[in-house]
N, CA, C and O atoms as a Maestro MAE file, in Angstrom:
{
 s_m_m2io_version
 :::
 2.0.0
}

f_m_ct {
 s_m_title
 :::
 protein
 m_atom[216] {
  # First column is atom index #
  i_m_mmod_type
  r_m_x_coord
  r_m_y_coord
  r_m_z_coord
  i_m_residue_number
  s_m_chain_name
  s_m_pdb_residue_name
  s_m_pdb_atom_name
  i_m_atomic_number
  :::
  1 25 0.813 -1.202 0.012 1 A "MET " " N  " 7
  2 3 -0.008 -0.018 0.029 1 A "MET " " CA " 6
  3 2 0.873 1.269 0.003 1 A "MET " " C  " 6
  4 15 0.657 2.168 -0.810 1 A "MET " " O  " 8
  5 25 1.852 1.319 0.905 2 A "ASP " " N  " 7
  6 3 2.673 2.525 1.026 2 A "ASP " " CA " 6
  7 2 3.689 2.679 -0.132 2 A "ASP " " C  " 6
  8 15 4.245 3.755 -0.349 2 A "ASP " " O  " 8
  9 25 3.899 1.627 -0.826 3 A "ARG " " N  " 7
  10 3 4.878 1.678 -1.959 3 A "ARG " " CA " 6
  11 2 4.208 1.931 -3.295 3 A "ARG " " C  " 6
  12 15 4.808 2.548 -4.175 3 A "ARG " " O  " 8
  13 25 2.963 1.463 -3.470 4 A "LYS " " N  " 7
  14 3 2.314 1.600 -4.793 4 A "LYS " " CA " 6
  15 2 1.106 2.491 -4.827 4 A "LYS " " C  " 6
  16 15 0.989 3.348 -5.703 4 A "LYS " " O  " 8
  17 25 0.185 2.301 -3.870 5 A "VAL " " N  " 7
  18 3 -1.082 2.985 -3.912 5 A "VAL " " CA " 6
  19 2 -0.949 4.441 -3.425 5 A "VAL " " C  " 6
  20 15 -1.318 5.384 -4.126 5 A "VAL " " O  " 8
  21 25 -0.412 4.592 -2.205 6 A "LYS " " N  " 7
  22 3 -0.316 5.952 -1.614 6 A "LYS " " CA " 6
  23 2 0.479 6.943 -2.431 6 A "LYS " " C  " 6
  24 15 0.032 8.077 -2.608 6 A "LYS " " O  " 8
  25 25 1.670 6.554 -2.949 7 A "PRO " " N  " 7
  26 3 2.422 7.515 -3.773 7 A "PRO " " CA " 6
  27 2 1.601 8.002 -4.933 7 A "PRO " " C  " 6
  28 15 1.626 9.198 -5.225 7 A "PRO " " O  " 8
  29 25 0.864 7.131 -5.621 8 A "THR " " N  " 7
  30 3 0.114 7.547 -6.788 8 A "THR " " CA " 6
  31 2 -1.006 8.532 -6.355 8 A "THR " " C  " 6
  32 15 -1.200 9.583 -6.965 8 A "THR " " O  " 8
  33 25 -1.715 8.159 -5.303 9 A "LEU " " N  " 7
  34 3 -2.790 9.030 -4.824 9 A "LEU " " CA " 6
  35 2 -2.305 10.398 -4.353 9 A "LEU " " C  " 6
  36 15 -2.923 11.424 -4.637 9 A "LEU " " O  " 8
  37 25 -1.201 10.393 -3.636 10 A "TYR " " N  " 7
  38 3 -0.601 11.601 -3.107 10 A "TYR " " CA " 6
  39 2 -0.080 12.491 -4.218 10 A "TYR " " C  " 6
  40 15 -0.221 13.710 -4.127 10 A "TYR " " O  " 8
  41 25 0.522 11.930 -5.272 11 A "ALA " " N  " 7
  42 3 1.005 12.679 -6.368 11 A "ALA " " CA " 6
  43 2 -0.122 13.302 -7.131 11 A "ALA " " C  " 6
  44 15 -0.025 14.457 -7.547 11 A "ALA " " O  " 8
  45 25 -1.200 12.561 -7.327 12 A "GLU " " N  " 7
  46 3 -2.357 13.107 -7.987 12 A "GLU " " CA " 6
  47 2 -2.975 14.302 -7.234 12 A "GLU " " C  " 6
  48 15 -3.555 15.210 -7.829 12 A "GLU " " O  " 8
  49 25 -2.825 14.259 -5.909 13 A "ALA " " N  " 7
  50 3 -3.318 15.341 -5.032 13 A "ALA " " CA " 6
  51 2 -2.237 16.484 -4.904 13 A "ALA " " C  " 6
  52 15 -2.428 17.457 -4.174 13 A "ALA " " O  " 8
  53 25 -1.136 16.319 -5.623 14 A "ALA " " N  " 7
  54 3 -0.068 17.327 -5.602 14 A "ALA " " CA " 6
  55 2 0.553 17.583 -4.222 14 A "ALA " " C  " 6
  56 15 0.946 18.707 -3.909 14 A "ALA " " O  " 8
  57 25 0.635 16.532 -3.406 15 A "ILE " " N  " 7
  58 3 1.308 16.669 -2.112 15 A "ILE " " CA " 6
  59 2 2.791 16.662 -2.383 15 A "ILE " " C  " 6
  60 15 3.312 15.717 -2.976 15 A "ILE " " O  " 8
  61 25 3.491 17.724 -1.949 16 A "PRO " " N  " 7
  62 3 4.891 17.939 -2.383 16 A "PRO " " CA " 6
  63 2 5.879 16.965 -1.843 16 A "PRO " " C  " 6
  64 15 6.920 16.769 -2.470 16 A "PRO " " O  " 8
  65 25 5.628 16.322 -0.696 17 A "HIS " " N  " 7
  66 3 6.556 15.398 -0.117 17 A "HIS " " CA " 6
  67 2 5.854 14.122 0.384 17 A "HIS " " C  " 6
  68 15 4.692 14.160 0.789 17 A "HIS " " O  " 8
  69 25 6.551 13.044 0.349 18 A "PHE " " N  " 7
  70 3 6.030 11.742 0.770 18 A "PHE " " CA " 6
  71 2 7.121 11.026 1.572 18 A "PHE " " C  " 6
  72 15 8.206 10.800 1.035 18 A "PHE " " O  " 8
  73 25 6.883 10.669 2.801 19 A "TRP " " N  " 7
  74 3 7.842 9.978 3.650 19 A "TRP " " CA " 6
  75 2 7.394 8.572 3.895 19 A "TRP " " C  " 6
  76 15 6.204 8.368 4.138 19 A "TRP " " O  " 8
  77 25 8.274 7.560 3.849 20 A "ARG " " N  " 7
  78 3 7.916 6.201 4.099 20 A "ARG " " CA " 6
  79 2 8.859 5.659 5.125 20 A "ARG " " C  " 6
  80 15 10.071 5.738 4.924 20 A "ARG " " O  " 8
  81 25 8.374 5.105 6.231 21 A "LEU " " N  " 7
  82 3 9.210 4.562 7.282 21 A "LEU " " CA " 6
  83 2 9.145 3.042 7.218 21 A "LEU " " C  " 6
  84 15 8.071 2.445 7.299 21 A "LEU " " O  " 8
  85 25 10.311 2.432 7.070 22 A "GLU " " N  " 7
  86 3 10.436 0.946 7.070 22 A "GLU " " CA " 6
  87 2 11.055 0.514 8.395 22 A "GLU " " C  " 6
  88 15 11.885 1.230 8.954 22 A "GLU " " O  " 8
  89 25 10.650 -0.673 8.908 23 A "PHE " " N  " 7
  90 3 11.161 -1.172 10.115 23 A "PHE " " CA " 6
  91 2 11.977 -2.465 9.937 23 A "PHE " " C  " 6
  92 15 12.670 -2.870 10.871 23 A "PHE " " O  " 8
  93 25 11.919 -3.104 8.804 24 A "ASP " " N  " 7
  94 3 12.563 -4.404 8.649 24 A "ASP " " CA " 6
  95 2 13.471 -4.327 7.461 24 A "ASP " " C  " 6
  96 15 13.010 -3.991 6.371 24 A "ASP " " O  " 8
  97 25 14.738 -4.620 7.612 25 A "PRO " " N  " 7
  98 3 15.382 -5.231 8.752 25 A "PRO " " CA " 6
  99 2 15.842 -4.271 9.833 25 A "PRO " " C  " 6
  100 15 16.165 -4.695 10.942 25 A "PRO " " O  " 8
  101 25 15.878 -2.958 9.516 26 A "ALA " " N  " 7
  102 3 16.288 -1.934 10.525 26 A "ALA " " CA " 6
  103 2 15.449 -0.676 10.196 26 A "ALA " " C  " 6
  104 15 14.989 -0.532 9.064 26 A "ALA " " O  " 8
  105 25 15.249 0.226 11.162 27 A "PRO " " N  " 7
  106 3 14.496 1.424 10.831 27 A "PRO " " CA " 6
  107 2 15.123 2.284 9.791 27 A "PRO " " C  " 6
  108 15 16.287 2.658 9.929 27 A "PRO " " O  " 8
  109 25 14.399 2.621 8.743 28 A "ILE " " N  " 7
  110 3 14.858 3.462 7.623 28 A "ILE " " CA " 6
  111 2 13.751 4.409 7.251 28 A "ILE " " C  " 6
  112 15 12.595 4.009 7.116 28 A "ILE " " O  " 8
  113 25 14.095 5.639 7.089 29 A "LEU " " N  " 7
  114 3 13.142 6.706 6.607 29 A "LEU " " CA " 6
  115 2 13.521 7.051 5.207 29 A "LEU " " C  " 6
  116 15 14.660 7.449 4.962 29 A "LEU " " O  " 8
  117 25 12.608 6.914 4.266 30 A "VAL " " N  " 7
  118 3 12.814 7.315 2.866 30 A "VAL " " CA " 6
  119 2 11.982 8.494 2.538 30 A "VAL " " C  " 6
  120 15 10.764 8.483 2.716 30 A "VAL " " O  " 8
  121 25 12.653 9.559 2.038 31 A "VAL " " N  " 7
  122 3 11.943 10.835 1.763 31 A "VAL " " CA " 6
  123 2 11.889 11.066 0.239 31 A "VAL " " C  " 6
  124 15 12.902 10.976 -0.454 31 A "VAL " " O  " 8
  125 25 10.691 11.363 -0.251 32 A "TYR " " N  " 7
  126 3 10.493 11.672 -1.704 32 A "TYR " " CA " 6
  127 2 10.009 13.038 -1.910 32 A "TYR " " C  " 6
  128 15 9.270 13.556 -1.073 32 A "TYR " " O  " 8
  129 25 10.389 13.677 -3.003 33 A "ASP " " N  " 7
  130 3 9.878 14.920 -3.410 33 A "ASP " " CA " 6
  131 2 9.103 14.757 -4.705 33 A "ASP " " C  " 6
  132 15 9.463 13.948 -5.561 33 A "ASP " " O  " 8
  133 25 8.000 15.559 -4.844 34 A "LEU " " N  " 7
  134 3 7.209 15.446 -6.103 34 A "LEU " " CA " 6
  135 2 7.909 16.251 -7.198 34 A "LEU " " C  " 6
  136 15 8.171 17.446 -7.063 34 A "LEU " " O  " 8
  137 25 8.198 15.541 -8.283 35 A "GLN " " N  " 7
  138 3 8.836 16.166 -9.429 35 A "GLN " " CA " 6
  139 2 8.118 15.729 -10.713 35 A "GLN " " C  " 6
  140 15 8.070 14.546 -11.049 35 A "GLN " " O  " 8
  141 25 7.576 16.699 -11.401 36 A "ARG " " N  " 7
  142 3 6.817 16.441 -12.645 36 A "ARG " " CA " 6
  143 2 5.727 15.384 -12.481 36 A "ARG " " C  " 6
  144 15 5.532 14.517 -13.333 36 A "ARG " " O  " 8
  145 25 5.027 15.490 -11.355 37 A "GLY " " N  " 7
  146 3 3.887 14.601 -11.139 37 A "GLY " " CA " 6
  147 2 4.224 13.260 -10.569 37 A "GLY " " C  " 6
  148 15 3.318 12.450 -10.372 37 A "GLY " " O  " 8
  149 25 5.498 12.967 -10.286 38 A "ARG " " N  " 7
  150 3 5.933 11.676 -9.708 38 A "ARG " " CA " 6
  151 2 6.851 11.904 -8.585 38 A "ARG " " C  " 6
  152 15 7.492 12.954 -8.534 38 A "ARG " " O  " 8
  153 25 6.962 10.999 -7.681 39 A "TYR " " N  " 7
  154 3 7.849 11.099 -6.583 39 A "TYR " " CA " 6
  155 2 9.233 10.577 -6.900 39 A "TYR " " C  " 6
  156 15 9.402 9.482 -7.437 39 A "TYR " " O  " 8
  157 25 10.253 11.417 -6.543 40 A "ALA " " N  " 7
  158 3 11.671 10.986 -6.739 40 A "ALA " " CA " 6
  159 2 12.271 10.880 -5.309 40 A "ALA " " C  " 6
  160 15 12.054 11.743 -4.459 40 A "ALA " " O  " 8
  161 25 13.001 9.828 -5.095 41 A "GLU " " N  " 7
  162 3 13.649 9.608 -3.815 41 A "GLU " " CA " 6
  163 2 14.715 10.689 -3.574 41 A "GLU " " C  " 6
  164 15 15.577 10.913 -4.424 41 A "GLU " " O  " 8
  165 25 14.656 11.328 -2.464 42 A "ARG " " N  " 7
  166 3 15.622 12.411 -2.179 42 A "ARG " " CA " 6
  167 2 16.630 11.954 -1.138 42 A "ARG " " C  " 6
  168 15 17.825 12.213 -1.283 42 A "ARG " " O  " 8
  169 25 16.169 11.277 -0.090 43 A "THR " " N  " 7
  170 3 17.061 10.919 1.041 43 A "THR " " CA " 6
  171 2 16.627 9.606 1.695 43 A "THR " " C  " 6
  172 15 15.432 9.331 1.805 43 A "THR " " O  " 8
  173 25 17.568 8.823 2.113 44 A "THR " " N  " 7
  174 3 17.276 7.667 2.927 44 A "THR " " CA " 6
  175 2 18.054 7.853 4.254 44 A "THR " " C  " 6
  176 15 19.280 7.957 4.270 44 A "THR " " O  " 8
  177 25 17.301 7.888 5.338 45 A "ALA " " N  " 7
  178 3 17.947 8.094 6.623 45 A "ALA " " CA " 6
  179 2 17.959 6.778 7.430 45 A "ALA " " C  " 6
  180 15 16.908 6.203 7.711 45 A "ALA " " O  " 8
  181 25 19.126 6.330 7.780 46 A "LEU " " N  " 7
  182 3 19.319 5.081 8.539 46 A "LEU " " CA " 6
  183 2 19.553 5.439 9.978 46 A "LEU " " C  " 6
  184 15 19.834 6.588 10.317 46 A "LEU " " O  " 8
  185 25 19.433 4.441 10.819 47 A "ALA " " N  " 7
  186 3 19.653 4.647 12.281 47 A "ALA " " CA " 6
  187 2 21.041 5.279 12.550 47 A "ALA " " C  " 6
  188 15 21.184 6.022 13.521 47 A "ALA " " O  " 8
  189 25 22.035 5.009 11.739 48 A "GLY " " N  " 7
  190 3 23.386 5.479 11.951 48 A "GLY " " CA " 6
  191 2 23.775 6.744 11.183 48 A "GLY " " C  " 6
  192 15 24.906 7.221 11.279 48 A "GLY " " O  " 8
  193 25 22.803 7.285 10.406 49 A "GLY " " N  " 7
  194 3 23.155 8.551 9.641 49 A "GLY " " CA " 6
  195 2 22.265 8.701 8.438 49 A "GLY " " C  " 6
  196 15 21.313 7.936 8.284 49 A "GLY " " O  " 8
  197 25 22.545 9.687 7.553 50 A "THR " " N  " 7
  198 3 21.740 10.013 6.417 50 A "THR " " CA " 6
  199 2 22.562 9.754 5.132 50 A "THR " " C  " 6
  200 15 23.742 10.096 5.044 50 A "THR " " O  " 8
  201 25 21.908 9.158 4.176 51 A "HIS " " N  " 7
  202 3 22.543 8.839 2.939 51 A "HIS " " CA " 6
  203 2 21.732 9.437 1.778 51 A "HIS " " C  " 6
  204 15 20.582 9.041 1.588 51 A "HIS " " O  " 8
  205 25 22.286 10.374 0.996 52 A "PRO " " N  " 7
  206 3 21.570 11.007 -0.137 52 A "PRO " " CA " 6
  207 2 21.173 9.934 -1.146 52 A "PRO " " C  " 6
  208 15 21.893 8.952 -1.333 52 A "PRO " " O  " 8
  209 25 20.030 10.124 -1.793 53 A "ALA " " N  " 7
  210 3 19.566 9.208 -2.847 53 A "ALA " " CA " 6
  211 2 20.479 9.360 -4.043 53 A "ALA " " C  " 6
  212 15 21.054 10.412 -4.320 53 A "ALA " " O  " 8
  213 25 20.574 8.231 -4.737 54 A "MET " " N  " 7
  214 3 21.408 8.244 -5.979 54 A "MET " " CA " 6
  215 2 20.551 8.501 -7.185 54 A "MET " " C  " 6
  216 15 21.060 8.548 -8.305 54 A "MET " " O  " 8
  :::
 }
 m_bond[215] {
  # First column is bond index #
  i_m_from
  i_m_to
  i_m_order
  :::
  1 1 2 1
  2 2 3 1
  3 3 4 2
  4 3 5 1
  5 5 6 1
  6 6 7 1
  7 7 8 2
  8 7 9 1
  9 9 10 1
  10 10 11 1
  11 11 12 2
  12 11 13 1
  13 13 14 1
  14 14 15 1
  15 15 16 2
  16 15 17 1
  17 17 18 1
  18 18 19 1
  19 19 20 2
  20 19 21 1
  21 21 22 1
  22 22 23 1
  23 23 24 2
  24 23 25 1
  25 25 26 1
  26 26 27 1
  27 27 28 2
  28 27 29 1
  29 29 30 1
  30 30 31 1
  31 31 32 2
  32 31 33 1
  33 33 34 1
  34 34 35 1
  35 35 36 2
  36 35 37 1
  37 37 38 1
  38 38 39 1
  39 39 40 2
  40 39 41 1
  41 41 42 1
  42 42 43 1
  43 43 44 2
  44 43 45 1
  45 45 46 1
  46 46 47 1
  47 47 48 2
  48 47 49 1
  49 49 50 1
  50 50 51 1
  51 51 52 2
  52 51 53 1
  53 53 54 1
  54 54 55 1
  55 55 56 2
  56 55 57 1
  57 57 58 1
  58 58 59 1
  59 59 60 2
  60 59 61 1
  61 61 62 1
  62 62 63 1
  63 63 64 2
  64 63 65 1
  65 65 66 1
  66 66 67 1
  67 67 68 2
  68 67 69 1
  69 69 70 1
  70 70 71 1
  71 71 72 2
  72 71 73 1
  73 73 74 1
  74 74 75 1
  75 75 76 2
  76 75 77 1
  77 77 78 1
  78 78 79 1
  79 79 80 2
  80 79 81 1
  81 81 82 1
  82 82 83 1
  83 83 84 2
  84 83 85 1
  85 85 86 1
  86 86 87 1
  87 87 88 2
  88 87 89 1
  89 89 90 1
  90 90 91 1
  91 91 92 2
  92 91 93 1
  93 93 94 1
  94 94 95 1
  95 95 96 2
  96 95 97 1
  97 97 98 1
  98 98 99 1
  99 99 100 2
  100 99 101 1
  101 101 102 1
  102 102 103 1
  103 103 104 2
  104 103 105 1
  105 105 106 1
  106 106 107 1
  107 107 108 2
  108 107 109 1
  109 109 110 1
  110 110 111 1
  111 111 112 2
  112 111 113 1
  113 113 114 1
  114 114 115 1
  115 115 116 2
  116 115 117 1
  117 117 118 1
  118 118 119 1
  119 119 120 2
  120 119 121 1
  121 121 122 1
  122 122 123 1
  123 123 124 2
  124 123 125 1
  125 125 126 1
  126 126 127 1
  127 127 128 2
  128 127 129 1
  129 129 130 1
  130 130 131 1
  131 131 132 2
  132 131 133 1
  133 133 134 1
  134 134 135 1
  135 135 136 2
  136 135 137 1
  137 137 138 1
  138 138 139 1
  139 139 140 2
  140 139 141 1
  141 141 142 1
  142 142 143 1
  143 143 144 2
  144 143 145 1
  145 145 146 1
  146 146 147 1
  147 147 148 2
  148 147 149 1
  149 149 150 1
  150 150 151 1
  151 151 152 2
  152 151 153 1
  153 153 154 1
  154 154 155 1
  155 155 156 2
  156 155 157 1
  157 157 158 1
  158 158 159 1
  159 159 160 2
  160 159 161 1
  161 161 162 1
  162 162 163 1
  163 163 164 2
  164 163 165 1
  165 165 166 1
  166 166 167 1
  167 167 168 2
  168 167 169 1
  169 169 170 1
  170 170 171 1
  171 171 172 2
  172 171 173 1
  173 173 174 1
  174 174 175 1
  175 175 176 2
  176 175 177 1
  177 177 178 1
  178 178 179 1
  179 179 180 2
  180 179 181 1
  181 181 182 1
  182 182 183 1
  183 183 184 2
  184 183 185 1
  185 185 186 1
  186 186 187 1
  187 187 188 2
  188 187 189 1
  189 189 190 1
  190 190 191 1
  191 191 192 2
  192 191 193 1
  193 193 194 1
  194 194 195 1
  195 195 196 2
  196 195 197 1
  197 197 198 1
  198 198 199 1
  199 199 200 2
  200 199 201 1
  201 201 202 1
  202 202 203 1
  203 203 204 2
  204 203 205 1
  205 205 206 1
  206 206 207 1
  207 207 208 2
  208 207 209 1
  209 209 210 1
  210 210 211 1
  211 211 212 2
  212 211 213 1
  213 213 214 1
  214 214 215 1
  215 215 216 2
  :::
 }
}
């Protein structure tokens, strides 16, 4: 749901940012920015630090 349905619905509603928190195998926060009607991954934050998206 959080990987396929929500991003599409939120992009259609022009919500500028989408955050997804994963817990398995370790806590990870993935941050997306809306670009040209689709979300592009901007940052992945791990428990030990932040890693810019490639």
